[in-house]
mmCIF file of the N, C-alpha and C atoms, coordinates in Angstrom:
data_MODEL
# 
_entry.id   MODEL 
# 
loop_
_atom_site.group_PDB 
_atom_site.id 
_atom_site.type_symbol 
_atom_site.label_atom_id 
_atom_site.label_alt_id 
_atom_site.label_comp_id 
_atom_site.label_asym_id 
_atom_site.label_entity_id 
_atom_site.label_seq_id 
_atom_site.pdbx_PDB_ins_code 
_atom_site.Cartn_x 
_atom_site.Cartn_y 
_atom_site.Cartn_z 
_atom_site.occupancy 
_atom_site.B_iso_or_equiv 
_atom_site.pdbx_formal_charge 
_atom_site.auth_seq_id 
_atom_site.auth_comp_id 
_atom_site.auth_asym_id 
_atom_site.auth_atom_id 
_atom_site.pdbx_PDB_model_num 
ATOM 1   N N  . MET A 1 1  ? 45.961  20.842 144.330 1.00 0.00 ? 1  MET A N  1 
ATOM 2   C CA . MET A 1 1  ? 45.318  20.480 143.082 1.00 0.00 ? 1  MET A CA 1 
ATOM 3   C C  . MET A 1 1  ? 46.257  19.537 142.333 1.00 0.00 ? 1  MET A C  1 
ATOM 4   N N  . ASN A 1 2  ? 45.782  18.325 142.080 1.00 0.00 ? 2  ASN A N  1 
ATOM 5   C CA . ASN A 1 2  ? 46.619  17.361 141.386 1.00 0.00 ? 2  ASN A CA 1 
ATOM 6   C C  . ASN A 1 2  ? 46.439  17.490 139.870 1.00 0.00 ? 2  ASN A C  1 
ATOM 7   N N  . ARG A 1 3  ? 47.143  16.678 139.161 1.00 0.00 ? 3  ARG A N  1 
ATOM 8   C CA . ARG A 1 3  ? 47.177  16.809 137.699 1.00 0.00 ? 3  ARG A CA 1 
ATOM 9   C C  . ARG A 1 3  ? 45.812  16.600 137.042 1.00 0.00 ? 3  ARG A C  1 
ATOM 10  N N  . PRO A 1 4  ? 45.045  15.562 137.377 1.00 0.00 ? 4  PRO A N  1 
ATOM 11  C CA . PRO A 1 4  ? 43.737  15.407 136.723 1.00 0.00 ? 4  PRO A CA 1 
ATOM 12  C C  . PRO A 1 4  ? 42.805  16.593 136.993 1.00 0.00 ? 4  PRO A C  1 
ATOM 13  N N  . GLU A 1 5  ? 42.868  17.148 138.195 1.00 0.00 ? 5  GLU A N  1 
ATOM 14  C CA . GLU A 1 5  ? 42.018  18.310 138.482 1.00 0.00 ? 5  GLU A CA 1 
ATOM 15  C C  . GLU A 1 5  ? 42.450  19.522 137.656 1.00 0.00 ? 5  GLU A C  1 
ATOM 16  N N  . ARG A 1 6  ? 43.760  19.706 137.499 1.00 0.00 ? 6  ARG A N  1 
ATOM 17  C CA . ARG A 1 6  ? 44.250  20.819 136.682 1.00 0.00 ? 6  ARG A CA 1 
ATOM 18  C C  . ARG A 1 6  ? 43.836  20.649 135.229 1.00 0.00 ? 6  ARG A C  1 
ATOM 19  N N  . GLU A 1 7  ? 43.949  19.421 134.708 1.00 0.00 ? 7  GLU A N  1 
ATOM 20  C CA . GLU A 1 7  ? 43.542  19.168 133.328 1.00 0.00 ? 7  GLU A CA 1 
ATOM 21  C C  . GLU A 1 7  ? 42.052  19.418 133.137 1.00 0.00 ? 7  GLU A C  1 
ATOM 22  N N  . ALA A 1 8  ? 41.240  19.006 134.108 1.00 0.00 ? 8  ALA A N  1 
ATOM 23  C CA . ALA A 1 8  ? 39.800  19.246 134.008 1.00 0.00 ? 8  ALA A CA 1 
ATOM 24  C C  . ALA A 1 8  ? 39.500  20.747 134.053 1.00 0.00 ? 8  ALA A C  1 
ATOM 25  N N  . ALA A 1 9  ? 40.213  21.485 134.894 1.00 0.00 ? 9  ALA A N  1 
ATOM 26  C CA . ALA A 1 9  ? 39.995  22.932 134.967 1.00 0.00 ? 9  ALA A CA 1 
ATOM 27  C C  . ALA A 1 9  ? 40.378  23.600 133.652 1.00 0.00 ? 9  ALA A C  1 
ATOM 28  N N  . VAL A 1 10 ? 41.468  23.164 133.056 1.00 0.00 ? 10 VAL A N  1 
ATOM 29  C CA . VAL A 1 10 ? 41.887  23.733 131.776 1.00 0.00 ? 10 VAL A CA 1 
ATOM 30  C C  . VAL A 1 10 ? 40.864  23.410 130.697 1.00 0.00 ? 10 VAL A C  1 
ATOM 31  N N  . ARG A 1 11 ? 40.346  22.199 130.680 1.00 0.00 ? 11 ARG A N  1 
ATOM 32  C CA . ARG A 1 11 ? 39.330  21.840 129.684 1.00 0.00 ? 11 ARG A CA 1 
ATOM 33  C C  . ARG A 1 11 ? 38.072  22.687 129.849 1.00 0.00 ? 11 ARG A C  1 
ATOM 34  N N  . ARG A 1 12 ? 37.663  22.924 131.096 1.00 0.00 ? 12 ARG A N  1 
ATOM 35  C CA . ARG A 1 12 ? 36.479  23.769 131.336 1.00 0.00 ? 12 ARG A CA 1 
ATOM 36  C C  . ARG A 1 12 ? 36.713  25.185 130.813 1.00 0.00 ? 12 ARG A C  1 
ATOM 37  N N  . ILE A 1 13 ? 37.886  25.710 131.065 1.00 0.00 ? 13 ILE A N  1 
ATOM 38  C CA . ILE A 1 13 ? 38.195  27.073 130.600 1.00 0.00 ? 13 ILE A CA 1 
ATOM 39  C C  . ILE A 1 13 ? 38.209  27.123 129.074 1.00 0.00 ? 13 ILE A C  1 
ATOM 40  N N  . MET A 1 14 ? 38.780  26.097 128.435 1.00 0.00 ? 14 MET A N  1 
ATOM 41  C CA . MET A 1 14 ? 38.871  26.103 126.979 1.00 0.00 ? 14 MET A CA 1 
ATOM 42  C C  . MET A 1 14 ? 37.523  25.887 126.308 1.00 0.00 ? 14 MET A C  1 
ATOM 43  N N  . GLU A 1 15 ? 36.595  25.226 126.981 1.00 0.00 ? 15 GLU A N  1 
ATOM 44  C CA . GLU A 1 15 ? 35.282  24.969 126.391 1.00 0.00 ? 15 GLU A CA 1 
ATOM 45  C C  . GLU A 1 15 ? 34.343  26.160 126.529 1.00 0.00 ? 15 GLU A C  1 
ATOM 46  N N  . GLN A 1 16 ? 34.688  27.120 127.354 1.00 0.00 ? 16 GLN A N  1 
ATOM 47  C CA . GLN A 1 16 ? 33.830  28.291 127.512 1.00 0.00 ? 16 GLN A CA 1 
ATOM 48  C C  . GLN A 1 16 ? 33.847  29.129 126.236 1.00 0.00 ? 16 GLN A C  1 
ATOM 49  N N  . ALA A 1 17 ? 32.791  29.921 126.077 1.00 0.00 ? 17 ALA A N  1 
ATOM 50  C CA . ALA A 1 17 ? 32.716  30.808 124.918 1.00 0.00 ? 17 ALA A CA 1 
ATOM 51  C C  . ALA A 1 17 ? 33.760  31.912 125.069 1.00 0.00 ? 17 ALA A C  1 
ATOM 52  N N  . HIS A 1 18 ? 34.419  32.228 123.969 1.00 0.00 ? 18 HIS A N  1 
ATOM 53  C CA . HIS A 1 18 ? 35.439  33.261 123.997 1.00 0.00 ? 18 HIS A CA 1 
ATOM 54  C C  . HIS A 1 18 ? 34.777  34.640 123.959 1.00 0.00 ? 18 HIS A C  1 
ATOM 55  N N  . PRO A 1 19 ? 35.337  35.600 124.657 1.00 0.00 ? 19 PRO A N  1 
ATOM 56  C CA . PRO A 1 19 ? 34.752  36.941 124.627 1.00 0.00 ? 19 PRO A CA 1 
ATOM 57  C C  . PRO A 1 19 ? 34.937  37.573 123.238 1.00 0.00 ? 19 PRO A C  1 
ATOM 58  N N  . PRO A 1 20 ? 34.024  38.450 122.840 1.00 0.00 ? 20 PRO A N  1 
ATOM 59  C CA . PRO A 1 20 ? 34.156  39.074 121.516 1.00 0.00 ? 20 PRO A CA 1 
ATOM 60  C C  . PRO A 1 20 ? 35.363  40.021 121.480 1.00 0.00 ? 20 PRO A C  1 
ATOM 61  N N  . VAL A 1 21 ? 35.987  40.074 120.320 1.00 0.00 ? 21 VAL A N  1 
ATOM 62  C CA . VAL A 1 21 ? 37.163  40.927 120.125 1.00 0.00 ? 21 VAL A CA 1 
ATOM 63  C C  . VAL A 1 21 ? 36.702  42.244 119.514 1.00 0.00 ? 21 VAL A C  1 
ATOM 64  N N  . PRO A 1 22 ? 37.141  43.370 120.048 1.00 0.00 ? 22 PRO A N  1 
ATOM 65  C CA . PRO A 1 22 ? 36.748  44.658 119.470 1.00 0.00 ? 22 PRO A CA 1 
ATOM 66  C C  . PRO A 1 22 ? 37.257  44.797 118.033 1.00 0.00 ? 22 PRO A C  1 
ATOM 67  N N  . PRO A 1 23 ? 36.459  45.390 117.154 1.00 0.00 ? 23 PRO A N  1 
ATOM 68  C CA . PRO A 1 23 ? 36.869  45.474 115.741 1.00 0.00 ? 23 PRO A CA 1 
ATOM 69  C C  . PRO A 1 23 ? 38.100  46.349 115.521 1.00 0.00 ? 23 PRO A C  1 
ATOM 70  N N  . GLU A 1 24 ? 38.314  47.373 116.326 1.00 0.00 ? 24 GLU A N  1 
ATOM 71  C CA . GLU A 1 24 ? 39.473  48.248 116.123 1.00 0.00 ? 24 GLU A CA 1 
ATOM 72  C C  . GLU A 1 24 ? 40.775  47.594 116.587 1.00 0.00 ? 24 GLU A C  1 
ATOM 73  N N  . LEU A 1 25 ? 40.669  46.478 117.276 1.00 0.00 ? 25 LEU A N  1 
ATOM 74  C CA . LEU A 1 25 ? 41.856  45.801 117.775 1.00 0.00 ? 25 LEU A CA 1 
ATOM 75  C C  . LEU A 1 25 ? 42.715  45.268 116.637 1.00 0.00 ? 25 LEU A C  1 
ATOM 76  N N  . HIS A 1 26 ? 42.084  44.803 115.562 1.00 0.00 ? 26 HIS A N  1 
ATOM 77  C CA . HIS A 1 26 ? 42.822  44.226 114.439 1.00 0.00 ? 26 HIS A CA 1 
ATOM 78  C C  . HIS A 1 26 ? 43.757  45.257 113.812 1.00 0.00 ? 26 HIS A C  1 
ATOM 79  N N  . THR A 1 27 ? 43.285  46.455 113.554 1.00 0.00 ? 27 THR A N  1 
ATOM 80  C CA . THR A 1 27 ? 44.125  47.470 112.922 1.00 0.00 ? 27 THR A CA 1 
ATOM 81  C C  . THR A 1 27 ? 45.281  47.868 113.837 1.00 0.00 ? 27 THR A C  1 
ATOM 82  N N  . GLU A 1 28 ? 45.006  47.948 115.138 1.00 0.00 ? 28 GLU A N  1 
ATOM 83  C CA . GLU A 1 28 ? 46.062  48.296 116.097 1.00 0.00 ? 28 GLU A CA 1 
ATOM 84  C C  . GLU A 1 28 ? 47.137  47.211 116.135 1.00 0.00 ? 28 GLU A C  1 
ATOM 85  N N  . VAL A 1 29 ? 46.723  45.956 116.115 1.00 0.00 ? 29 VAL A N  1 
ATOM 86  C CA . VAL A 1 29 ? 47.677  44.835 116.151 1.00 0.00 ? 29 VAL A CA 1 
ATOM 87  C C  . VAL A 1 29 ? 48.510  44.806 114.875 1.00 0.00 ? 29 VAL A C  1 
ATOM 88  N N  . VAL A 1 30 ? 47.878  45.050 113.731 1.00 0.00 ? 30 VAL A N  1 
ATOM 89  C CA . VAL A 1 30 ? 48.614  45.061 112.461 1.00 0.00 ? 30 VAL A CA 1 
ATOM 90  C C  . VAL A 1 30 ? 49.623  46.198 112.455 1.00 0.00 ? 30 VAL A C  1 
ATOM 91  N N  . ARG A 1 31 ? 49.248  47.356 112.957 1.00 0.00 ? 31 ARG A N  1 
ATOM 92  C CA . ARG A 1 31 ? 50.158  48.502 113.002 1.00 0.00 ? 31 ARG A CA 1 
ATOM 93  C C  . ARG A 1 31 ? 51.356  48.208 113.896 1.00 0.00 ? 31 ARG A C  1 
ATOM 94  N N  . ARG A 1 32 ? 51.083  47.684 115.090 1.00 0.00 ? 32 ARG A N  1 
ATOM 95  C CA . ARG A 1 32 ? 52.181  47.371 116.015 1.00 0.00 ? 32 ARG A CA 1 
ATOM 96  C C  . ARG A 1 32 ? 53.065  46.257 115.477 1.00 0.00 ? 32 ARG A C  1 
ATOM 97  N N  . GLY A 1 33 ? 52.455  45.255 114.870 1.00 0.00 ? 33 GLY A N  1 
ATOM 98  C CA . GLY A 1 33 ? 53.240  44.152 114.309 1.00 0.00 ? 33 GLY A CA 1 
ATOM 99  C C  . GLY A 1 33 ? 54.145  44.627 113.191 1.00 0.00 ? 33 GLY A C  1 
ATOM 100 N N  . GLY A 1 34 ? 53.634  45.500 112.334 1.00 0.00 ? 34 GLY A N  1 
ATOM 101 C CA . GLY A 1 34 ? 54.469  46.047 111.266 1.00 0.00 ? 34 GLY A CA 1 
ATOM 102 C C  . GLY A 1 34 ? 55.629  46.846 111.818 1.00 0.00 ? 34 GLY A C  1 
ATOM 103 N N  . ARG A 1 35 ? 55.368  47.608 112.872 1.00 0.00 ? 35 ARG A N  1 
ATOM 104 C CA . ARG A 1 35 ? 56.436  48.395 113.496 1.00 0.00 ? 35 ARG A CA 1 
ATOM 105 C C  . ARG A 1 35 ? 57.480  47.471 114.109 1.00 0.00 ? 35 ARG A C  1 
ATOM 106 N N  . MET A 1 36 ? 57.026  46.403 114.768 1.00 0.00 ? 36 MET A N  1 
ATOM 107 C CA . MET A 1 36 ? 57.981  45.454 115.354 1.00 0.00 ? 36 MET A CA 1 
ATOM 108 C C  . MET A 1 36 ? 58.844  44.809 114.278 1.00 0.00 ? 36 MET A C  1 
ATOM 109 N N  . LEU A 1 37 ? 58.233  44.436 113.145 1.00 0.00 ? 37 LEU A N  1 
ATOM 110 C CA . LEU A 1 37 ? 59.001  43.822 112.068 1.00 0.00 ? 37 LEU A CA 1 
ATOM 111 C C  . LEU A 1 37 ? 60.013  44.799 111.484 1.00 0.00 ? 37 LEU A C  1 
ATOM 112 N N  . ARG A 1 38 ? 59.624  46.060 111.313 1.00 0.00 ? 38 ARG A N  1 
ATOM 113 C CA . ARG A 1 38 ? 60.566  47.056 110.790 1.00 0.00 ? 38 ARG A CA 1 
ATOM 114 C C  . ARG A 1 38 ? 61.734  47.248 111.747 1.00 0.00 ? 38 ARG A C  1 
ATOM 115 N N  . ARG A 1 39 ? 61.439  47.320 113.045 1.00 0.00 ? 39 ARG A N  1 
ATOM 116 C CA . ARG A 1 39 ? 62.515  47.479 114.028 1.00 0.00 ? 39 ARG A CA 1 
ATOM 117 C C  . ARG A 1 39 ? 63.439  46.275 114.041 1.00 0.00 ? 39 ARG A C  1 
ATOM 118 N N  . ARG A 1 40 ? 62.880  45.086 113.978 1.00 0.00 ? 40 ARG A N  1 
ATOM 119 C CA . ARG A 1 40 ? 63.692  43.879 113.976 1.00 0.00 ? 40 ARG A CA 1 
ATOM 120 C C  . ARG A 1 40 ? 64.569  43.831 112.728 1.00 0.00 ? 40 ARG A C  1 
ATOM 121 N N  . ARG A 1 41 ? 63.988  44.172 111.578 1.00 0.00 ? 41 ARG A N  1 
ATOM 122 C CA . ARG A 1 41 ? 64.756  44.174 110.336 1.00 0.00 ? 41 ARG A CA 1 
ATOM 123 C C  . ARG A 1 41 ? 65.880  45.207 110.402 1.00 0.00 ? 41 ARG A C  1 
ATOM 124 N N  . ALA A 1 42 ? 65.588  46.386 110.946 1.00 0.00 ? 42 ALA A N  1 
ATOM 125 C CA . ALA A 1 42 ? 66.614  47.422 111.075 1.00 0.00 ? 42 ALA A CA 1 
ATOM 126 C C  . ALA A 1 42 ? 67.723  46.970 112.032 1.00 0.00 ? 42 ALA A C  1 
ATOM 127 N N  . ALA A 1 43 ? 67.338  46.319 113.127 1.00 0.00 ? 43 ALA A N  1 
ATOM 128 C CA . ALA A 1 43 ? 68.340  45.841 114.083 1.00 0.00 ? 43 ALA A CA 1 
ATOM 129 C C  . ALA A 1 43 ? 69.226  44.772 113.448 1.00 0.00 ? 43 ALA A C  1 
ATOM 130 N N  . LEU A 1 44 ? 68.647  43.879 112.665 1.00 0.00 ? 44 LEU A N  1 
ATOM 131 C CA . LEU A 1 44 ? 69.440  42.848 111.998 1.00 0.00 ? 44 LEU A CA 1 
ATOM 132 C C  . LEU A 1 44 ? 70.381  43.460 110.967 1.00 0.00 ? 44 LEU A C  1 
ATOM 133 N N  . ARG A 1 45 ? 69.885  44.435 110.215 1.00 0.00 ? 45 ARG A N  1 
ATOM 134 C CA . ARG A 1 45 ? 70.753  45.089 109.235 1.00 0.00 ? 45 ARG A CA 1 
ATOM 135 C C  . ARG A 1 45 ? 71.897  45.813 109.931 1.00 0.00 ? 45 ARG A C  1 
ATOM 136 N N  . LEU A 1 46 ? 71.602  46.478 111.037 1.00 0.00 ? 46 LEU A N  1 
ATOM 137 C CA . LEU A 1 46 ? 72.649  47.163 111.791 1.00 0.00 ? 46 LEU A CA 1 
ATOM 138 C C  . LEU A 1 46 ? 73.671  46.168 112.319 1.00 0.00 ? 46 LEU A C  1 
ATOM 139 N N  . MET A 1 47 ? 73.192  45.023 112.817 1.00 0.00 ? 47 MET A N  1 
ATOM 140 C CA . MET A 1 47 ? 74.107  43.999 113.327 1.00 0.00 ? 47 MET A CA 1 
ATOM 141 C C  . MET A 1 47 ? 75.022  43.490 112.218 1.00 0.00 ? 47 MET A C  1 
ATOM 142 N N  . TRP A 1 48 ? 74.469  43.187 111.033 1.00 0.00 ? 48 TRP A N  1 
ATOM 143 C CA . TRP A 1 48 ? 75.290  42.705 109.923 1.00 0.00 ? 48 TRP A CA 1 
ATOM 144 C C  . TRP A 1 48 ? 76.274  43.778 109.478 1.00 0.00 ? 48 TRP A C  1 
ATOM 145 N N  . PHE A 1 49 ? 75.832  45.038 109.454 1.00 0.00 ? 49 PHE A N  1 
ATOM 146 C CA . PHE A 1 49 ? 76.727  46.121 109.064 1.00 0.00 ? 49 PHE A CA 1 
ATOM 147 C C  . PHE A 1 49 ? 77.879  46.250 110.051 1.00 0.00 ? 49 PHE A C  1 
ATOM 148 N N  . LEU A 1 50 ? 77.588  46.173 111.353 1.00 0.00 ? 50 LEU A N  1 
ATOM 149 C CA . LEU A 1 50 ? 78.635  46.265 112.360 1.00 0.00 ? 50 LEU A CA 1 
ATOM 150 C C  . LEU A 1 50 ? 79.603  45.088 112.282 1.00 0.00 ? 50 LEU A C  1 
ATOM 151 N N  . MET A 1 51 ? 79.075  43.903 111.999 1.00 0.00 ? 51 MET A N  1 
ATOM 152 C CA . MET A 1 51 ? 79.953  42.743 111.834 1.00 0.00 ? 51 MET A CA 1 
ATOM 153 C C  . MET A 1 51 ? 80.853  42.919 110.616 1.00 0.00 ? 51 MET A C  1 
ATOM 154 N N  . PHE A 1 52 ? 80.322  43.477 109.540 1.00 0.00 ? 52 PHE A N  1 
ATOM 155 C CA . PHE A 1 52 ? 81.120  43.726 108.349 1.00 0.00 ? 52 PHE A CA 1 
ATOM 156 C C  . PHE A 1 52 ? 82.208  44.752 108.636 1.00 0.00 ? 52 PHE A C  1 
ATOM 157 N N  . VAL A 1 53 ? 81.847  45.837 109.308 1.00 0.00 ? 53 VAL A N  1 
ATOM 158 C CA . VAL A 1 53 ? 82.822  46.872 109.645 1.00 0.00 ? 53 VAL A CA 1 
ATOM 159 C C  . VAL A 1 53 ? 83.906  46.307 110.558 1.00 0.00 ? 53 VAL A C  1 
ATOM 160 N N  . ALA A 1 54 ? 83.527  45.489 111.529 1.00 0.00 ? 54 ALA A N  1 
ATOM 161 C CA . ALA A 1 54 ? 84.510  44.896 112.432 1.00 0.00 ? 54 ALA A CA 1 
ATOM 162 C C  . ALA A 1 54 ? 85.447  43.962 111.672 1.00 0.00 ? 54 ALA A C  1 
ATOM 163 N N  . SER A 1 55 ? 84.924  43.186 110.737 1.00 0.00 ? 55 SER A N  1 
ATOM 164 C CA . SER A 1 55 ? 85.794  42.276 109.984 1.00 0.00 ? 55 SER A CA 1 
ATOM 165 C C  . SER A 1 55 ? 86.732  43.056 109.066 1.00 0.00 ? 55 SER A C  1 
ATOM 166 N N  . VAL A 1 56 ? 86.256  44.145 108.459 1.00 0.00 ? 56 VAL A N  1 
ATOM 167 C CA . VAL A 1 56 ? 87.136  44.965 107.630 1.00 0.00 ? 56 VAL A CA 1 
ATOM 168 C C  . VAL A 1 56 ? 88.208  45.625 108.494 1.00 0.00 ? 56 VAL A C  1 
ATOM 169 N N  . ALA A 1 57 ? 87.814  46.130 109.664 1.00 0.00 ? 57 ALA A N  1 
ATOM 170 C CA . ALA A 1 57 ? 88.795  46.754 110.560 1.00 0.00 ? 57 ALA A CA 1 
ATOM 171 C C  . ALA A 1 57 ? 89.835  45.729 111.008 1.00 0.00 ? 57 ALA A C  1 
ATOM 172 N N  . PHE A 1 58 ? 89.418  44.513 111.297 1.00 0.00 ? 58 PHE A N  1 
ATOM 173 C CA . PHE A 1 58 ? 90.364  43.471 111.689 1.00 0.00 ? 58 PHE A CA 1 
ATOM 174 C C  . PHE A 1 58 ? 91.305  43.144 110.536 1.00 0.00 ? 58 PHE A C  1 
ATOM 175 N N  . ALA A 1 59 ? 90.774  43.047 109.320 1.00 0.00 ? 59 ALA A N  1 
ATOM 176 C CA . ALA A 1 59 ? 91.617  42.737 108.174 1.00 0.00 ? 59 ALA A CA 1 
ATOM 177 C C  . ALA A 1 59 ? 92.638  43.842 107.941 1.00 0.00 ? 59 ALA A C  1 
ATOM 178 N N  . VAL A 1 60 ? 92.222  45.084 108.045 1.00 0.00 ? 60 VAL A N  1 
ATOM 179 C CA . VAL A 1 60 ? 93.158  46.198 107.861 1.00 0.00 ? 60 VAL A CA 1 
ATOM 180 C C  . VAL A 1 60 ? 94.222  46.170 108.948 1.00 0.00 ? 60 VAL A C  1 
ATOM 181 N N  . TRP A 1 61 ? 93.827  45.936 110.180 1.00 0.00 ? 61 TRP A N  1 
ATOM 182 C CA . TRP A 1 61 ? 94.804  45.845 111.272 1.00 0.00 ? 61 TRP A CA 1 
ATOM 183 C C  . TRP A 1 61 ? 95.782  44.700 111.039 1.00 0.00 ? 61 TRP A C  1 
ATOM 184 N N  . ALA A 1 62 ? 95.261  43.554 110.613 1.00 0.00 ? 62 ALA A N  1 
ATOM 185 C CA . ALA A 1 62 ? 96.135  42.388 110.409 1.00 0.00 ? 62 ALA A CA 1 
ATOM 186 C C  . ALA A 1 62 ? 97.125  42.638 109.281 1.00 0.00 ? 62 ALA A C  1 
ATOM 187 N N  . VAL A 1 63 ? 96.697  43.332 108.236 1.00 0.00 ? 63 VAL A N  1 
ATOM 188 C CA . VAL A 1 63 ? 97.607  43.605 107.122 1.00 0.00 ? 63 VAL A CA 1 
ATOM 189 C C  . VAL A 1 63 ? 98.675  44.602 107.544 1.00 0.00 ? 63 VAL A C  1 
ATOM 190 N N  . THR A 1 64 ? 98.309  45.605 108.328 1.00 0.00 ? 64 THR A N  1 
ATOM 191 C CA . THR A 1 64 ? 99.287  46.620 108.711 1.00 0.00 ? 64 THR A CA 1 
ATOM 192 C C  . THR A 1 64 ? 100.178 46.159 109.859 1.00 0.00 ? 64 THR A C  1 
ATOM 193 N N  . ALA A 1 65 ? 99.640  45.469 110.835 1.00 0.00 ? 65 ALA A N  1 
ATOM 194 C CA . ALA A 1 65 ? 100.428 45.064 112.007 1.00 0.00 ? 65 ALA A CA 1 
ATOM 195 C C  . ALA A 1 65 ? 101.182 43.758 111.780 1.00 0.00 ? 65 ALA A C  1 
ATOM 196 N N  . ARG A 1 66 ? 100.689 42.923 110.898 1.00 0.00 ? 66 ARG A N  1 
ATOM 197 C CA . ARG A 1 66 ? 101.274 41.600 110.613 1.00 0.00 ? 66 ARG A CA 1 
ATOM 198 C C  . ARG A 1 66 ? 101.622 40.856 111.906 1.00 0.00 ? 66 ARG A C  1 
ATOM 199 N N  . PRO A 1 67 ? 100.624 40.468 112.695 1.00 0.00 ? 67 PRO A N  1 
ATOM 200 C CA . PRO A 1 67 ? 100.906 39.813 113.973 1.00 0.00 ? 67 PRO A CA 1 
ATOM 201 C C  . PRO A 1 67 ? 101.491 38.415 113.832 1.00 0.00 ? 67 PRO A C  1 
ATOM 202 N N  . TRP A 1 68 ? 101.450 37.832 112.652 1.00 0.00 ? 68 TRP A N  1 
ATOM 203 C CA . TRP A 1 68 ? 101.989 36.495 112.471 1.00 0.00 ? 68 TRP A CA 1 
ATOM 204 C C  . TRP A 1 68 ? 103.509 36.514 112.248 1.00 0.00 ? 68 TRP A C  1 
ATOM 205 N N  . VAL A 1 69 ? 104.086 37.692 111.990 1.00 0.00 ? 69 VAL A N  1 
ATOM 206 C CA . VAL A 1 69 ? 105.524 37.802 111.761 1.00 0.00 ? 69 VAL A CA 1 
ATOM 207 C C  . VAL A 1 69 ? 106.213 38.034 113.105 1.00 0.00 ? 69 VAL A C  1 
ATOM 208 N N  . GLU A 1 70 ? 107.261 37.296 113.325 1.00 0.00 ? 70 GLU A N  1 
ATOM 209 C CA . GLU A 1 70 ? 108.009 37.442 114.569 1.00 0.00 ? 70 GLU A CA 1 
ATOM 210 C C  . GLU A 1 70 ? 108.807 38.744 114.519 1.00 0.00 ? 70 GLU A C  1 
ATOM 211 N N  . PRO A 1 71 ? 108.728 39.571 115.554 1.00 0.00 ? 71 PRO A N  1 
ATOM 212 C CA . PRO A 1 71 ? 109.458 40.842 115.524 1.00 0.00 ? 71 PRO A CA 1 
ATOM 213 C C  . PRO A 1 71 ? 110.961 40.602 115.585 1.00 0.00 ? 71 PRO A C  1 
ATOM 214 N N  . PRO A 1 72 ? 111.737 41.521 115.026 1.00 0.00 ? 72 PRO A N  1 
ATOM 215 C CA . PRO A 1 72 ? 113.193 41.323 115.058 1.00 0.00 ? 72 PRO A CA 1 
ATOM 216 C C  . PRO A 1 72 ? 113.715 41.413 116.488 1.00 0.00 ? 72 PRO A C  1 
ATOM 217 N N  . SER A 1 73 ? 114.751 40.680 116.741 1.00 0.00 ? 73 SER A N  1 
ATOM 218 C CA . SER A 1 73 ? 115.340 40.653 118.072 1.00 0.00 ? 73 SER A CA 1 
ATOM 219 C C  . SER A 1 73 ? 116.073 41.961 118.328 1.00 0.00 ? 73 SER A C  1 
ATOM 220 N N  . GLU A 1 74 ? 115.824 42.563 119.480 1.00 0.00 ? 74 GLU A N  1 
ATOM 221 C CA . GLU A 1 74 ? 116.484 43.811 119.817 1.00 0.00 ? 74 GLU A CA 1 
ATOM 222 C C  . GLU A 1 74 ? 117.390 43.651 121.037 1.00 0.00 ? 74 GLU A C  1 
ATOM 223 N N  . THR A 1 75 ? 117.618 42.440 121.469 1.00 0.00 ? 75 THR A N  1 
ATOM 224 C CA . THR A 1 75 ? 118.449 42.212 122.657 1.00 0.00 ? 75 THR A CA 1 
ATOM 225 C C  . THR A 1 75 ? 119.937 42.142 122.331 1.00 0.00 ? 75 THR A C  1 
ATOM 226 N N  . THR A 1 76 ? 120.275 41.713 121.131 1.00 0.00 ? 76 THR A N  1 
ATOM 227 C CA . THR A 1 76 ? 121.669 41.570 120.744 1.00 0.00 ? 76 THR A CA 1 
ATOM 228 C C  . THR A 1 76 ? 122.006 42.671 119.739 1.00 0.00 ? 76 THR A C  1 
ATOM 229 N N  . PRO A 1 77 ? 123.075 43.430 119.981 1.00 0.00 ? 77 PRO A N  1 
ATOM 230 C CA . PRO A 1 77 ? 123.436 44.452 119.003 1.00 0.00 ? 77 PRO A CA 1 
ATOM 231 C C  . PRO A 1 77 ? 123.948 43.823 117.720 1.00 0.00 ? 77 PRO A C  1 
ATOM 232 N N  . PRO A 1 78 ? 123.846 44.525 116.626 1.00 0.00 ? 78 PRO A N  1 
ATOM 233 C CA . PRO A 1 78 ? 124.354 43.956 115.371 1.00 0.00 ? 78 PRO A CA 1 
ATOM 234 C C  . PRO A 1 78 ? 125.877 43.828 115.413 1.00 0.00 ? 78 PRO A C  1 
ATOM 235 N N  . LEU A 1 79 ? 126.404 42.786 114.805 1.00 0.00 ? 79 LEU A N  1 
ATOM 236 C CA . LEU A 1 79 ? 127.845 42.527 114.782 1.00 0.00 ? 79 LEU A CA 1 
ATOM 237 C C  . LEU A 1 79 ? 128.438 43.163 113.538 1.00 0.00 ? 79 LEU A C  1 
ATOM 238 N N  . THR A 1 80 ? 129.059 44.317 113.717 1.00 0.00 ? 80 THR A N  1 
ATOM 239 C CA . THR A 1 80 ? 129.708 44.977 112.574 1.00 0.00 ? 80 THR A CA 1 
ATOM 240 C C  . THR A 1 80 ? 131.141 45.353 112.972 1.00 0.00 ? 80 THR A C  1 
ATOM 241 N N  . GLY A 1 81 ? 132.028 45.445 112.035 1.00 0.00 ? 81 GLY A N  1 
ATOM 242 C CA . GLY A 1 81 ? 133.404 45.851 112.285 1.00 0.00 ? 81 GLY A CA 1 
ATOM 243 C C  . GLY A 1 81 ? 134.267 44.767 112.878 1.00 0.00 ? 81 GLY A C  1 
ATOM 244 N N  . TRP A 1 82 ? 134.120 43.540 112.551 1.00 0.00 ? 82 TRP A N  1 
ATOM 245 C CA . TRP A 1 82 ? 134.962 42.447 113.055 1.00 0.00 ? 82 TRP A CA 1 
ATOM 246 C C  . TRP A 1 82 ? 136.283 42.500 112.434 1.00 0.00 ? 82 TRP A C  1 
# 
């Protein structure tokens, strides 16, 4: 099936009458959509909360560990009593 034949087949399908939609389908779709939105919103809030907690934990670690400060040298003993 080449491209013009596929396009003609798609046009025939689109020009056909659409089947009727059951009336109870709308309420079911609205219910499921609302549930999906609530779950997505909860997941996003959880993600932001976890990112906030991770950044606070990193800041606390950085303040206590001070990784930017070079540790004192322990290879040479201190020179005392000269």
